[in-house]
ROSE-4610 file (N, C-alpha, C; in Angstrom, 1 decimal, always signed):
// ROSE-4610
residu = [X/X/X/X/X/X/X/X/X/X/X/X/X/X/X/X/X/X/X/X/X/X/X/X/X/X/X/X/X/X/X/X/X/X/X/X/X/X/X/X/X/X/X/X/X/X/X/X/X/X/X/X/X/X/X/X/X/X/X/X/X/X/X/X/X/X/X/X/X/X/X/X/X/X/X/X/X/X/X/X/X/X/X/X/X/X/X/X/X/X/X/X/X/X/X/X/X/X/X/X/X/X/X/X/X/X/X/X/X/X/X/X/X/X/X/X/X/X/X/X/X/X/X/X/X/X/X/X/X/X/X/X/X/X/X/X/X/X/X/X/X/X/X/X/X/X/X/X/X/X/X/X/X/X/X/X/X/X/X/X/X/X/X/X/X/X/X/X/X/X/X/X/X/X/X/X/X/X/X/X/X/X/X/X/X/X/X/X/X/X/X/X/X/X/X/X/X/X/X/X/X/X/X/X/X/X/X/X/X/X/X/X/X/X/X/X/X/X/X/X/X/X/X/X/X/X/X/X/X/X/X/X/X/X/X/X/X/X/X/X/X/X/X/X/X/X/X/X/X/X/X/X/X/X/X/X/X/X/X/X/X/X/X/X/X/X/X/X/X/X/X/X/X/X/X/X/X/X/X/X/X/X/X/X/X/X/X/X/X/X/X/X/X/X/X/X/X/X/X/X/X/X/X/X/X/X/X/X/X/X/X/X/X/X/X/X/X/X/X/X/X/X/X/X/X/X/X/X/X/X/X/X/X/X/X/X/X/X/X/X/X/X/X/X/X/X/X/X/X/X/X/X/X/X/X/X/X/X/X/X/X/X/X/X/X/X/X/X/X/X/X/X/X/X/X/X/X/X/X/X/X/X/X/X/X/X/X/X/X/X/X/X/X/X/X/X/X/X/X/X/X/X/X/X/X/X/X/X/X/X/X/X/X/X/X/X/X/X/X/X/X/X/X/X/X/X/X/X/X/X/X/X/X/X/X/X/X/X/X/X/X/X/X/X/X/X/X/X/X/X/X/X/X/X/X/X/X/X/X/X/X/X/X/X/X/X/X/X/X/X/X/X/X/X/X/X/X/X/X/X/X/X/X/X/X/X/X/X/X/X/X/X/X/X/X/X/X/X/X/X/X/X/X/X/X/X/X/X/X/X/X/X/X/X/X/X/X/X/X/X/X/X/X/X/X/X/X/X/X/X/X/X/X/X/X/X/X/X/X/X/X/X/X/X/X/X/X/X/X/X/X/X/X/X/X/X/X/X/X/X/X/X/X/X/X/X/X/X/X/X/X/X/X/X/X/X/X/X/X/X/X/X/X/X/X/X/X/X/X/X/X/X/X/X/X/X/X/X/X/X/X/X/X/X/X/X/X/X/X/X/X/X/X/X/X/X/X/X/X/X/X/X/X/X/X/X/X/X/X/X/X/X/X/X/X/X/X/X/X/X/X/X/X/X/X/X/X/X/X/X/X/X/X/X/X/X/X/X/X/X/X/X/X/X/X/X/X/X/X/X/X/X/X/X/X/X/X/X/X/X/X/X/X/X/X/X/X/X/X/X/X/X/X/X/X/X/X/X/X/X/X/X/X/X/X/X/X/X/X/X/X/X/X/X/X/X/X]
num = [1/1/1/2/2/2/3/3/3/4/4/4/5/5/5/6/6/6/7/7/7/8/8/8/9/9/9/10/10/10/11/11/11/12/12/12/13/13/13/14/14/14/15/15/15/16/16/16/17/17/17/18/18/18/19/19/19/20/20/20/21/21/21/22/22/22/23/23/23/24/24/24/25/25/25/26/26/26/27/27/27/28/28/28/29/29/29/30/30/30/31/31/31/32/32/32/33/33/33/34/34/34/35/35/35/36/36/36/37/37/37/38/38/38/39/39/39/40/40/40/41/41/41/42/42/42/43/43/43/44/44/44/45/45/45/46/46/46/47/47/47/48/48/48/49/49/49/50/50/50/51/51/51/52/52/52/53/53/53/54/54/54/55/55/55/56/56/56/57/57/57/58/58/58/59/59/59/60/60/60/61/61/61/62/62/62/63/63/63/64/64/64/65/65/65/66/66/66/67/67/67/68/68/68/69/69/69/70/70/70/71/71/71/72/72/72/73/73/73/74/74/74/75/75/75/76/76/76/77/77/77/78/78/78/79/79/79/80/80/80/81/81/81/82/82/82/83/83/83/84/84/84/85/85/85/86/86/86/87/87/87/88/88/88/89/89/89/90/90/90/91/91/91/92/92/92/93/93/93/94/94/94/95/95/95/96/96/96/97/97/97/98/98/98/99/99/99/100/100/100/101/101/101/102/102/102/103/103/103/104/104/104/105/105/105/106/106/106/107/107/107/108/108/108/109/109/109/110/110/110/111/111/111/112/112/112/113/113/113/114/114/114/115/115/115/116/116/116/117/117/117/118/118/118/119/119/119/120/120/120/121/121/121/122/122/122/123/123/123/124/124/124/125/125/125/126/126/126/127/127/127/128/128/128/129/129/129/130/130/130/131/131/131/132/132/132/133/133/133/134/134/134/135/135/135/136/136/136/137/137/137/138/138/138/139/139/139/140/140/140/141/141/141/142/142/142/143/143/143/144/144/144/145/145/145/146/146/146/147/147/147/148/148/148/149/149/149/150/150/150/151/151/151/152/152/152/153/153/153/154/154/154/155/155/155/156/156/156/157/157/157/158/158/158/159/159/159/160/160/160/161/161/161/162/162/162/163/163/163/164/164/164/165/165/165/166/166/166/167/167/167/168/168/168/169/169/169/170/170/170/171/171/171/172/172/172/173/173/173/174/174/174/175/175/175/176/176/176/177/177/177/178/178/178/179/179/179/180/180/180/181/181/181/182/182/182/183/183/183/184/184/184/185/185/185/186/186/186/187/187/187/188/188/188/189/189/189/190/190/190/191/191/191/192/192/192/193/193/193/194/194/194/195/195/195/196/196/196/197/197/197/198/198/198/199/199/199/200/200/200/201/201/201/202/202/202/203/203/203/204/204/204/205/205/205/206/206/206/207/207/207/208/208/208/209/209/209/210/210/210/211/211/211/212/212/212/213/213/213/214/214/214/215/215/215/216/216/216/217/217/217/218/218/218/219/219/219/220/220/220/221/221/221/222/222/222/223/223/223/224/224/224/225/225/225/226/226/226/227/227/227/228/228/228/229/229/229/230/230/230/231/231/231/232/232/232/233/233/233/234/234/234/235/235/235/236/236/236/237/237/237/238/238/238/239/239/239]
x = [+0.0/-0.8/-0.1/-1.4/-0.8/-1.0/+0.3/+0.4/-0.2/-0.2/-0.8/-2.3/-2.8/-4.3/-4.6/-4.0/-4.3/-4.7/-3.5/-3.4/-4.5/-4.9/-6.1/-7.4/-7.5/-8.7/-9.0/-7.9/-7.5/-8.3/-7.9/-8.2/-9.8/-10.4/-11.6/-12.4/-11.9/-12.8/-12.8/-11.7/-11.9/-12.5/-12.8/-13.9/-15.1/-15.4/-16.8/-17.3/-16.2/-16.2/-16.1/-16.8/-16.4/-16.3/-17.0/-17.3/-15.6/-15.0/-13.4/-12.5/-13.1/-12.5/-12.4/-13.8/-13.8/-13.3/-13.3/-12.6/-11.1/-10.5/-8.9/-8.5/-9.5/-9.0/-8.9/-9.6/-9.4/-8.2/-7.7/-6.6/-5.5/-5.4/-4.2/-3.9/-4.9/-4.8/-4.0/-4.6/-3.8/-2.5/-2.2/-1.0/+0.0/-0.3/+0.4/+0.7/-0.3/-0.4/+0.7/+1.1/+2.1/+3.4/+3.5/+4.8/+5.4/+4.2/+4.5/+4.7/+4.3/+4.4/+6.0/+6.4/+7.5/+8.6/+8.5/+9.5/+9.5/+8.5/+8.3/+8.0/+7.0/+6.5/+7.3/+7.6/+8.9/+9.9/+10.8/+12.0/+11.8/+10.7/+10.4/+9.9/+9.3/+9.1/+10.2/+11.2/+12.6/+13.3/+12.8/+13.8/+13.3/+12.0/+11.5/+12.0/+11.3/+12.1/+11.6/+12.5/+12.3/+10.9/+10.3/+8.7/+7.8/+8.1/+7.0/+6.8/+8.5/+8.8/+8.0/+8.3/+7.4/+6.2/+5.5/+3.9/+3.3/+4.1/+3.8/+3.8/+4.7/+5.2/+4.1/+3.8/+2.8/+1.3/+0.8/-0.2/+0.0/+1.3/+1.5/+1.4/+2.0/+1.7/+0.4/-0.4/-1.8/-2.3/-2.2/-2.8/-2.4/-1.1/-0.7/-1.3/-1.5/-2.1/-3.7/-4.3/-5.8/-5.8/-5.0/-4.6/-4.1/-3.4/-3.0/-4.3/-4.7/-6.1/-7.1/-7.3/-8.3/-7.9/-6.4/-6.0/-6.0/-5.8/-6.1/-7.6/-8.6/-10.0/-10.2/-9.5/-10.1/-9.4/-8.1/-7.7/-8.5/-8.9/-9.8/-11.1/-11.5/-12.7/-12.8/-11.6/-11.4/-11.2/-10.5/-10.3/-11.4/-12.3/-13.5/-14.4/-14.8/-15.5/-15.1/-13.5/-13.3/-13.6/-13.8/-14.1/-15.4/-16.5/-17.9/-18.5/-19.0/-19.8/-21.1/-21.4/-23.0/-23.1/-21.5/-21.8/-22.7/-22.2/-23.1/-21.8/-21.9/-21.0/-21.1/-22.3/-23.1/-22.8/-22.9/-22.8/-20.8/-20.0/-18.9/-18.3/-19.1/-18.6/-18.7/-20.1/-20.4/-19.1/-19.0/-18.2/-16.8/-16.2/-14.9/-14.8/-16.0/-16.1/-15.6/-16.2/-15.9/-14.4/-13.9/-12.4/-11.5/-11.6/-10.6/-9.5/-10.0/-8.9/-7.7/-8.2/-7.3/-6.6/-7.2/-6.5/-5.3/-5.5/-4.6/-3.4/-3.8/-2.8/-1.8/-2.6/-1.7/-0.6/-1.1/-0.6/+0.6/+0.3/+1.6/+2.7/+2.4/+3.4/+4.2/+3.2/+4.1/+5.0/+4.5/+5.3/+6.8/+6.7/+7.8/+9.1/+8.5/+9.6/+10.4/+9.8/+10.1/+11.5/+10.5/+11.4/+12.7/+12.5/+13.8/+14.9/+14.4/+15.3/+16.0/+15.4/+15.9/+16.9/+16.7/+17.4/+18.8/+18.6/+19.8/+20.6/+20.3/+21.3/+22.4/+21.9/+23.0/+23.9/+23.7/+24.6/+25.2/+24.7/+25.3/+26.6/+27.0/+28.1/+27.5/+28.0/+27.2/+26.8/+27.8/+27.4/+26.7/+26.4/+25.3/+24.3/+24.1/+22.8/+22.2/+22.7/+22.4/+21.6/+22.1/+21.4/+20.4/+20.6/+19.4/+18.0/+18.6/+17.5/+16.8/+17.4/+17.0/+15.9/+16.5/+15.6/+14.5/+14.3/+13.3/+12.2/+12.8/+12.1/+11.4/+12.0/+11.5/+10.1/+10.1/+9.4/+8.0/+8.8/+7.4/+6.6/+7.3/+6.3/+5.5/+6.0/+5.3/+4.2/+4.2/+2.8/+2.0/+2.3/+1.7/+0.4/-0.2/-1.8/-2.3/-1.7/-2.4/-3.6/-3.6/-4.5/-5.9/-5.7/-6.6/-7.2/-6.6/-6.9/-7.7/-7.6/-8.5/-9.6/-9.4/-10.6/-11.8/-11.1/-11.9/-12.5/-11.6/-12.1/-12.1/-12.0/-12.1/-11.1/-10.2/-9.1/-8.3/-8.0/-7.5/-6.0/-5.5/-4.2/-3.1/-2.9/-1.8/-2.4/-3.6/-3.8/-3.8/-4.1/-3.9/-2.4/-1.4/+0.2/+0.3/-0.2/-0.2/-0.8/-2.0/-2.6/-1.8/-1.4/-0.7/+0.6/+1.2/+2.5/+2.4/+1.2/+0.8/+0.2/-0.4/-0.9/+0.5/+1.4/+2.3/+3.2/+3.2/+3.9/+4.0/+5.1/+5.5/+4.8/+4.9/+4.1/+4.8/+6.1/+6.9/+6.9/+7.7/+8.0/+7.0/+6.0/+4.6/+4.3/+3.9/+3.8/+4.7/+6.0/+6.9/+7.0/+6.4/+6.4/+5.2/+4.2/+2.8/+3.2/+3.9/+4.3/+5.2/+6.2/+7.2/+6.5/+5.7/+4.7/+4.5/+3.6/+2.9/+4.0/+5.2/+6.3/+6.7/+7.0/+7.7/+7.1/+5.9/+5.0/+5.4/+5.3/+5.8/+7.0/+8.0/+9.4/+9.6/+9.2/+9.3/+8.8/+7.4/+6.9/+7.6/+7.9/+8.8/+10.3/+10.6/+12.3/+11.9/+10.7/+10.4/+10.3/+9.4/+9.1/+10.1/+11.0/+12.2/+13.1/+13.5/+14.0/+13.6/+12.0/+11.7/+11.8/+11.6/+11.8/+12.9/+14.2/+15.5/+15.7/+15.2/+15.4/+15.0/+13.6/+12.9/+13.0/+13.5/+13.5/+12.6/+11.4/+10.0/+9.9/+9.7/+9.3/+8.2/+8.2/+7.1/+7.0/+5.6/+4.9/+4.8/+6.0/+5.8/+4.8/+4.4/+3.1/+1.9/+1.8/+0.6/+0.9/+1.9/+2.0/+1.6/+2.3/+1.9/+0.4/-0.5/-2.0/-2.1/-2.0/-2.8/-2.5/-1.3/-1.0/-1.7/-1.8/-2.2/-3.8/-4.4/-5.7/-6.4/-5.5/-5.8/-4.6/-3.7/-3.0/-3.2/-3.8/-4.1/-5.3/-6.2/-7.6/-7.2/-6.7/-6.1/-5.6/-4.5/-3.5/-4.3/-5.1/-5.8/-7.0/-7.5/-8.3/-7.5/-6.5/-5.7/-5.5/-4.7/-4.6/-5.7/-6.7/-8.1/-8.3/-8.3/-8.6/-7.3/-6.2/-5.1/-5.4/-5.9/-6.1/-6.7/-7.8/-9.1/-8.6/-7.9/-7.5/-6.5/-5.6/-4.8/-5.2/-6.4/-7.2/-7.8/-8.2/-8.9/-8.0/-6.7/-5.7/-5.5/-5.4/-4.9/-5.8/-7.0/-8.4/-8.3/-7.7/-7.8/-6.9/-5.7/-4.5/-4.7]
y = [-20.7/-19.4/-18.6/-18.2/-17.4/-16.0/-15.4/-13.8/-13.2/-13.3/-12.4/-12.6/-13.4/-13.8/-13.0/-13.2/-12.4/-11.2/-10.4/-9.0/-8.5/-9.6/-9.0/-9.1/-10.2/-10.2/-9.2/-8.8/-7.6/-6.5/-6.5/-5.1/-5.3/-6.6/-6.4/-6.0/-6.9/-6.6/-5.3/-4.5/-2.9/-2.0/-2.5/-1.9/-2.5/-3.6/-4.0/-3.1/-2.7/-1.9/-0.6/+0.1/+1.7/+2.3/+1.7/+2.7/+2.9/+2.0/+1.9/+3.3/+3.9/+5.1/+6.1/+6.7/+7.9/+7.6/+6.7/+6.3/+6.4/+5.9/+5.8/+7.4/+8.3/+9.6/+10.3/+9.9/+10.4/+9.9/+8.5/+7.9/+8.5/+8.4/+9.1/+10.8/+11.4/+12.6/+12.7/+11.7/+11.9/+11.4/+10.4/+9.9/+10.8/+11.7/+12.8/+13.8/+14.1/+15.2/+14.8/+13.0/+12.9/+13.2/+12.8/+13.2/+14.4/+15.2/+16.5/+17.3/+16.8/+17.2/+16.8/+15.6/+15.3/+15.9/+16.0/+16.6/+18.2/+18.7/+20.3/+20.9/+20.6/+21.3/+21.2/+19.6/+19.6/+20.2/+20.3/+21.0/+22.5/+23.0/+24.4/+24.8/+23.9/+23.8/+24.1/+23.4/+23.1/+24.5/+25.1/+26.3/+27.5/+27.2/+28.2/+28.2/+29.3/+29.4/+28.3/+27.8/+26.3/+25.9/+27.1/+27.0/+26.9/+27.6/+27.6/+25.8/+25.4/+24.2/+23.0/+23.2/+22.3/+22.1/+23.6/+23.8/+23.2/+23.3/+22.9/+21.6/+20.8/+19.5/+18.9/+19.4/+18.4/+18.2/+19.8/+19.4/+19.1/+18.9/+18.2/+16.6/+15.9/+14.9/+14.0/+14.9/+14.8/+14.7/+15.5/+15.5/+14.2/+13.8/+12.6/+11.3/+11.4/+10.2/+10.1/+11.1/+11.3/+10.8/+11.3/+11.0/+9.4/+9.0/+7.5/+6.8/+7.2/+6.0/+6.2/+7.6/+7.3/+6.7/+7.0/+6.0/+4.5/+4.1/+2.7/+2.1/+3.2/+2.6/+3.0/+3.8/+3.5/+2.3/+2.1/+0.7/-0.5/-0.6/-1.6/-1.5/-0.4/-0.7/-0.9/-0.5/-0.9/-2.4/-3.1/-4.4/-5.0/-4.6/-5.2/-5.1/-3.9/-3.7/-4.7/-4.9/-5.3/-7.2/-7.6/-8.9/-9.2/-8.2/-8.2/-8.7/-9.8/-10.5/-9.7/-9.6/-8.6/-7.4/-7.0/-5.4/-4.4/-4.5/-3.6/-2.6/-1.6/-0.8/-0.1/-0.2/+0.2/-0.7/-2.1/-3.1/-3.2/-2.9/-3.2/-2.1/-0.8/+0.2/-0.2/-0.7/-1.3/-2.4/-3.3/-4.3/-3.6/-2.6/-1.9/-1.4/-0.7/+0.2/-0.8/-2.2/-2.7/-3.5/-3.9/-4.3/-3.5/-1.9/-1.1/-1.0/-1.2/-1.2/-2.4/-3.2/-4.6/-4.1/-3.5/-3.3/-2.2/-1.4/-0.3/-1.1/-1.5/-2.1/-3.1/-3.9/-4.8/-4.2/-3.0/-1.9/-1.2/-1.2/-0.3/-1.6/-3.0/-3.9/-4.0/-4.1/-4.3/-3.1/-1.8/-0.9/-0.6/-1.6/-1.7/-2.3/-3.2/-3.8/-2.6/-1.3/-0.5/+0.0/+0.4/+1.3/+0.4/-0.8/-1.7/-1.3/-1.2/-1.2/+0.0/+0.7/+2.3/+2.5/+1.9/+1.9/+1.0/-0.1/-0.9/-0.3/+0.4/+1.4/+2.2/+2.4/+3.2/+2.4/+1.1/+0.4/-0.7/-1.0/-2.5/-2.0/-3.0/-2.6/-3.1/-2.7/-2.9/-4.5/-5.4/-6.7/-7.0/-6.8/-7.2/-6.5/-5.4/-4.7/-5.3/-5.8/-6.3/-7.6/-8.6/-9.8/-9.5/-8.3/-8.1/-7.5/-6.6/-6.6/-7.3/-8.3/-9.6/-10.3/-10.5/-11.0/-10.2/-9.0/-8.2/-8.3/-8.2/-8.5/-9.8/-10.8/-12.0/-12.1/-11.7/-11.7/-10.5/-9.5/-8.2/-9.0/-10.1/-10.6/-11.7/-12.6/-13.7/-13.3/-11.9/-11.3/-10.4/-10.2/-9.1/-9.2/-10.4/-10.8/-10.4/-10.1/-9.7/-8.5/-7.5/-6.7/-7.3/-8.3/-9.3/-10.2/-10.7/-11.8/-11.0/-9.8/-8.9/-8.7/-7.6/-7.3/-8.1/-9.2/-10.0/-11.0/-11.7/-12.9/-12.3/-11.3/-10.8/-11.4/-11.7/-12.2/-11.2/-11.6/-11.0/-10.7/-9.6/-9.0/-10.2/-11.1/-12.1/-13.0/-13.5/-14.5/-14.1/-12.9/-12.3/-12.5/-12.3/-12.8/-14.0/-15.0/-16.4/-16.8/-16.7/-16.8/-16.3/-15.2/-14.6/-15.6/-16.1/-16.8/-17.9/-18.7/-20.1/-19.7/-18.7/-18.8/-18.3/-17.7/-17.3/-18.4/-19.8/-21.1/-21.4/-21.4/-21.9/-20.8/-19.6/-18.8/-17.3/-17.7/-16.2/-15.4/-16.0/-15.2/-14.6/-15.6/-15.0/-13.5/-13.7/-12.4/-11.3/-11.7/-10.8/-10.0/-10.8/-10.4/-9.3/-9.9/-8.8/-7.7/-7.5/-6.5/-5.5/-6.1/-5.3/-4.9/-5.5/-5.1/-3.7/-3.5/-2.2/-1.1/-1.5/-0.6/-0.3/-1.4/-0.5/+0.6/+0.2/+1.6/+2.6/+2.5/+4.0/+4.3/+3.7/+3.7/+4.5/+3.6/+4.0/+5.3/+5.6/+6.9/+7.9/+7.8/+8.9/+9.0/+8.0/+8.0/+9.0/+8.3/+9.0/+10.3/+10.9/+12.1/+12.7/+12.5/+13.2/+13.5/+12.4/+12.5/+13.6/+13.6/+14.8/+16.0/+16.2/+17.4/+18.0/+17.2/+17.7/+18.4/+17.2/+17.4/+18.6/+19.0/+20.2/+21.3/+21.1/+22.1/+22.7/+21.8/+21.9/+21.2/+22.2/+21.1/+20.4/+19.0/+18.6/+18.3/+18.4/+18.4/+16.6/+16.1/+14.9/+14.5/+15.4/+14.8/+14.9/+15.5/+15.3/+14.2/+13.8/+12.7/+11.3/+11.4/+10.5/+10.3/+11.5/+11.3/+10.8/+11.3/+10.6/+9.1/+8.9/+7.3/+6.5/+6.9/+6.1/+6.1/+7.2/+7.0/+5.8/+5.2/+4.1/+2.7/+2.8/+1.7/+0.9/+1.8/+1.3/+0.3/+1.0/+0.1/-1.2/-1.1/-2.4/-3.0/-2.6/-3.8/-4.3/-3.6/-4.1/-5.3/-5.0/-5.9/-7.2/-6.9/-7.9/-8.8/-8.6/-9.4/-9.9/-9.1/-9.7/-11.2/-11.0/-12.1/-13.6/-12.8/-14.0/-14.5/-13.6/-14.2/-15.2/-15.0/-15.6/-17.2/-17.1/-18.2/-19.0/-18.5/-19.3/-20.0/-19.1/-20.2/-20.9/-21.2/-22.2/-23.5/-22.9/-24.4/-24.6/-23.9/-24.5/-25.6/-25.4/-26.0/-27.4/-27.6/-28.7/-29.7/-28.9/-29.8/-30.6]
z = [-10.4/-10.5/-11.6/-12.3/-13.5/-13.4/-13.3/-13.3/-14.2/-15.4/-16.3/-16.1/-16.3/-15.9/-14.7/-13.8/-12.5/-12.6/-13.3/-13.8/-14.7/-15.3/-16.6/-15.5/-14.8/-13.8/-13.0/-12.6/-11.5/-12.2/-13.5/-14.1/-14.7/-14.9/-15.3/-13.8/-12.8/-11.5/-11.4/-11.5/-11.2/-12.0/-13.3/-14.4/-14.0/-13.3/-12.7/-11.6/-10.7/-9.4/-9.4/-10.3/-10.7/-9.5/-8.2/-7.2/-6.4/-6.9/-6.4/-6.9/-8.1/-8.5/-7.5/-7.2/-6.1/-4.6/-4.4/-3.1/-3.3/-4.7/-4.9/-5.0/-5.6/-5.9/-4.2/-3.3/-1.9/-1.5/-1.8/-1.4/-1.8/-3.2/-3.7/-3.4/-3.1/-2.6/-1.3/-0.3/+1.1/+0.8/+0.0/-0.1/-0.9/-1.9/-2.5/-1.4/-0.4/+0.4/+1.3/+2.0/+2.7/+2.4/+0.9/+0.3/+0.2/+0.0/+0.1/+1.2/+2.1/+3.5/+4.2/+4.0/+4.2/+3.5/+2.3/+1.3/+1.3/+1.4/+1.1/+2.7/+3.2/+4.4/+5.5/+5.7/+6.9/+7.0/+5.9/+5.9/+6.2/+5.6/+6.0/+7.4/+8.0/+9.4/+10.2/+10.2/+10.8/+10.6/+9.7/+9.6/+10.5/+11.2/+12.0/+13.5/+14.2/+15.6/+16.3/+17.6/+18.0/+18.8/+19.3/+20.0/+18.8/+17.7/+16.5/+15.9/+16.0/+15.1/+16.0/+17.5/+18.4/+18.0/+17.9/+18.0/+16.6/+15.5/+14.6/+14.2/+14.7/+14.8/+15.5/+16.6/+17.3/+16.3/+15.6/+14.8/+13.6/+13.0/+11.8/+12.0/+13.3/+14.2/+14.0/+14.6/+14.9/+13.7/+12.8/+11.3/+10.5/+10.5/+10.0/+10.7/+11.9/+12.4/+12.2/+12.2/+11.4/+9.8/+9.1/+7.9/+7.7/+8.7/+8.2/+8.7/+9.6/+9.8/+9.0/+8.4/+7.2/+6.1/+5.8/+4.6/+4.8/+5.7/+5.9/+6.0/+6.2/+6.1/+4.9/+3.9/+2.6/+1.7/+1.9/+1.7/+2.0/+3.4/+3.7/+2.9/+2.7/+2.1/+0.4/+0.1/-1.2/-1.4/-0.7/-0.8/-0.4/+0.4/+0.9/-0.6/-1.3/-2.1/-3.5/-3.5/-4.7/-4.7/-3.3/-3.1/-3.0/-2.6/-2.4/-3.8/-3.9/-5.0/-4.9/-3.9/-3.8/-4.2/-4.7/-4.9/-4.1/-2.8/-1.9/-1.0/-1.5/-0.9/+0.3/+0.5/+2.2/+3.0/+2.8/+3.6/+3.9/+2.8/+3.0/+4.1/+3.8/+4.7/+6.2/+6.5/+7.7/+8.1/+7.4/+7.7/+8.0/+7.2/+7.4/+8.8/+9.2/+10.3/+11.7/+11.5/+12.5/+12.7/+11.5/+11.5/+11.4/+11.3/+10.8/+12.1/+13.5/+14.4/+14.1/+13.8/+13.5/+12.3/+11.2/+10.1/+10.4/+11.1/+11.3/+12.1/+13.5/+14.3/+13.5/+12.6/+11.8/+10.8/+10.3/+9.4/+10.2/+11.2/+12.0/+12.2/+12.4/+12.6/+11.6/+10.2/+9.0/+8.9/+9.0/+9.0/+9.7/+10.7/+11.3/+10.7/+9.6/+9.0/+8.0/+7.3/+6.9/+7.6/+9.1/+9.9/+10.4/+10.5/+10.9/+9.6/+8.4/+7.2/+7.2/+7.7/+7.5/+8.8/+10.3/+11.2/+11.4/+10.3/+10.2/+9.2/+8.4/+7.4/+8.3/+9.4/+10.4/+11.3/+11.3/+12.1/+11.5/+10.3/+9.7/+8.4/+8.1/+7.6/+6.0/+4.8/+3.5/+3.4/+3.4/+3.1/+4.3/+5.7/+6.4/+6.0/+5.8/+5.5/+4.2/+3.3/+2.0/+2.5/+3.3/+3.6/+4.5/+5.2/+6.2/+5.4/+4.3/+3.5/+2.6/+2.5/+1.7/+2.5/+3.9/+4.9/+5.0/+5.0/+5.5/+4.1/+2.9/+1.7/+1.5/+2.1/+1.9/+3.0/+4.2/+5.1/+4.8/+4.2/+3.4/+2.7/+1.7/+0.8/+1.1/+2.1/+2.9/+3.7/+4.0/+5.0/+4.3/+2.7/+2.0/+1.9/+2.4/+2.6/+3.7/+4.5/+5.9/+6.0/+5.1/+4.6/+4.2/+3.3/+2.5/+3.6/+4.4/+5.4/+6.0/+6.7/+7.7/+7.0/+6.0/+5.3/+4.5/+4.0/+3.3/+4.3/+5.1/+6.0/+7.5/+7.7/+9.0/+9.9/+9.7/+10.5/+11.6/+12.8/+13.8/+13.5/+14.2/+13.5/+13.5/+14.7/+14.6/+13.2/+13.4/+12.5/+10.9/+10.6/+9.4/+8.9/+9.7/+9.4/+9.3/+10.0/+9.8/+8.5/+8.3/+7.2/+5.7/+5.9/+4.8/+4.4/+5.5/+5.6/+5.0/+5.3/+4.9/+3.3/+3.1/+1.7/+0.5/+1.0/+0.1/-0.2/+0.6/+0.5/-0.9/-1.4/-3.1/-4.1/-3.6/-4.4/-4.3/-3.5/-3.1/-4.4/-5.4/-6.8/-7.4/-7.1/-7.9/-7.7/-6.1/-5.6/-5.7/-5.4/-5.7/-7.3/-8.3/-9.5/-9.4/-9.0/-9.1/-8.2/-7.1/-6.7/-7.3/-7.9/-8.9/-9.8/-10.5/-11.7/-11.5/-10.4/-10.3/-9.7/-8.8/-8.5/-9.9/-10.8/-12.0/-12.8/-12.8/-13.6/-13.0/-11.7/-10.9/-11.4/-11.2/-11.4/-12.8/-14.0/-15.4/-15.8/-14.9/-15.6/-14.9/-13.6/-13.1/-13.9/-14.4/-14.9/-16.3/-16.9/-18.7/-18.1/-17.3/-17.2/-16.6/-15.8/-15.4/-16.5/-17.4/-18.7/-19.7/-20.0/-20.8/-20.1/-18.9/-18.2/-18.3/-18.2/-18.2/-19.9/-20.5/-22.0/-22.6/-22.0/-22.7/-21.5/-20.4/-19.5/-18.7/-19.0/-18.4/-17.0/-16.0/-14.6/-14.6/-14.1/-13.8/-12.2/-11.8/-10.6/-10.5/-9.3/-9.4/-8.6/-7.5/-6.5/-7.3/-8.5/-9.1/-9.9/-10.3/-11.1/-10.2/-9.0/-8.1/-7.8/-7.8/-7.5/-8.8/-9.8/-10.9/-11.2/-11.1/-11.4/-10.2/-8.8/-7.9/-8.2/-8.6/-8.8/-9.5/-10.5/-11.5/-11.0/-10.6/-10.3/-8.9/-7.7/-6.6/-6.7/-7.0/-7.3/-8.1/-9.2/-10.0/-9.1/-8.6/-7.6/-6.5/-5.8/-4.9/-5.5/-6.6/-7.3/-7.8/-8.4/-8.7/-7.1/-6.1/-5.0/-4.3/-4.5/-4.0/-4.5/-5.7/-6.7/-6.3/-6.3/-5.8/-4.5/-3.5/-2.2/-2.3/-2.6/-3.0/-3.7/-4.8/-5.5/-4.8/-4.1/-3.2/-2.0/-1.7/-0.6/-1.1/-2.2/-2.6/-2.9/-3.6/-3.6/-2.7/-1.4/-0.3/+0.4/+0.2/+0.6/-0.1/-1.2/-2.0/-1.5/-1.1/-0.6/+0.6]
């Protein structure tokens, strides 16, 4: 598996599917709003009287659930469009409507890996925590294609994780590299902007930065992994 070629092919695929851009704008807005709500809105709510806190938290929870469902729908739609040879967004939309339930359930299961990591930090010793996080990292990369298995192949919840586990066999480090590539772009951008803001004493809105970065990075990432998913399937069939 050629990692650089995969990234180049993913970028070309993104450019061919320009419909991904407006979808990504909506997705990025939801993501930035999520981050702002957790880091800014939620702490402010907790300073209110108890009854108001309860009411606002309930409303915020309902809003988060709706936003999460819609965010998952958009991701599934971008995956489907990026892998659709016929370039028919309407058909892709109808397809995602049918599989979005499985997509959301599988996403919640995957989300539990992150929740386990956070909970474990409260109970484990540093060495134990380090080992546990390594195990979580290995598993998370092994099942990284569950979204693509559902959105492209229509696999069920359990089957999507099994399919991803098999496809990543002997390709773990390649998938890890691709994941880290996109993650590193975010981190480097934040670091550079933070340094600039400190140097010139100019405040930078990192939620806006997240929004703008994600608009372009998310569809590129999805386009890349859609191609990799299909290529790994072809390689597996040859064996």
